[in-house]
N, C-alpha and C positions, 0 to 999 in steps of 0.2 A: 888041547884045549881049545874049547870053543870060542870062537867069536861073535859077539854081541851082533842081534838084529839091528843095522842102523837106519833101518826104512821109516819107523816111527819117531818122532825127535823126544819122545817122552819113555825113553829106554832107561831102565834101573840096571845096574851090572855090579858086580862082584869086584873087588880090590885086584884078581887078576886079571879079569876083562878089561879093566880101564888102564893097566900099566900096558898091556898089548896093544889096547887101541893107540895109546899115545906115544908108544915107544920106550916107557919109563919100566925102571925095575919096580919090583912090588915094593921094596923098601923104599923108593923115592915116593911110591904114593903114600904108604903109610906116613912115610914124614909129611909129605904136603898136608894129610888129614890131620895129624897132629898139630900142626902148625895152623889149622882151619884155614888154610888158604884153598883146600877143594872141598867143596860141600858135600855133606854126606848125611844119610838117615842111619841110624843106628836103633835097633830095636831087640833089646836084650845083648846077646853077642853078634845077632846078624848085621852087619853092614853092606849098605848097597849107596850107591852113585849114580846120581843122575846124569847121565852122558851130556846133555845139552849145557846144563848148569856148570857142569866140569869146563867143559869147552870155553862157555862165557867167562870163567873165572880165570883160566890160564890165558886168556886175551888180554888180560888187564896187564902182562908182563911181558907185551908186545912191544918191541922197539922198532922206530921208525929209522928209515935209512936218511942220512945226511942228504940224499940226493934226490928226496921227494920232494916236491915243491907243492 
C-alpha cells in the first residue's frame, strides 16, 4: 500500500492511507467517520479524507499532562 505524499498540506487520502498514517486500523477510521469525528468528503461511493483537517480534528482529543505548567 502506498503512503500519501505529505509535502503538501492539502492532501486527500483514502481510508486505508489515513489509517496507515495515524497507525489506526481501517475499521477504527470507519468508526470515526461514522461518528463524524473525522471529517471526510463523499461523492457517490468515493470517500476521501483531508489529512490536515483530520489531524486538527484528532487534536481535539489531546490530553495535557498534569505536570505541564
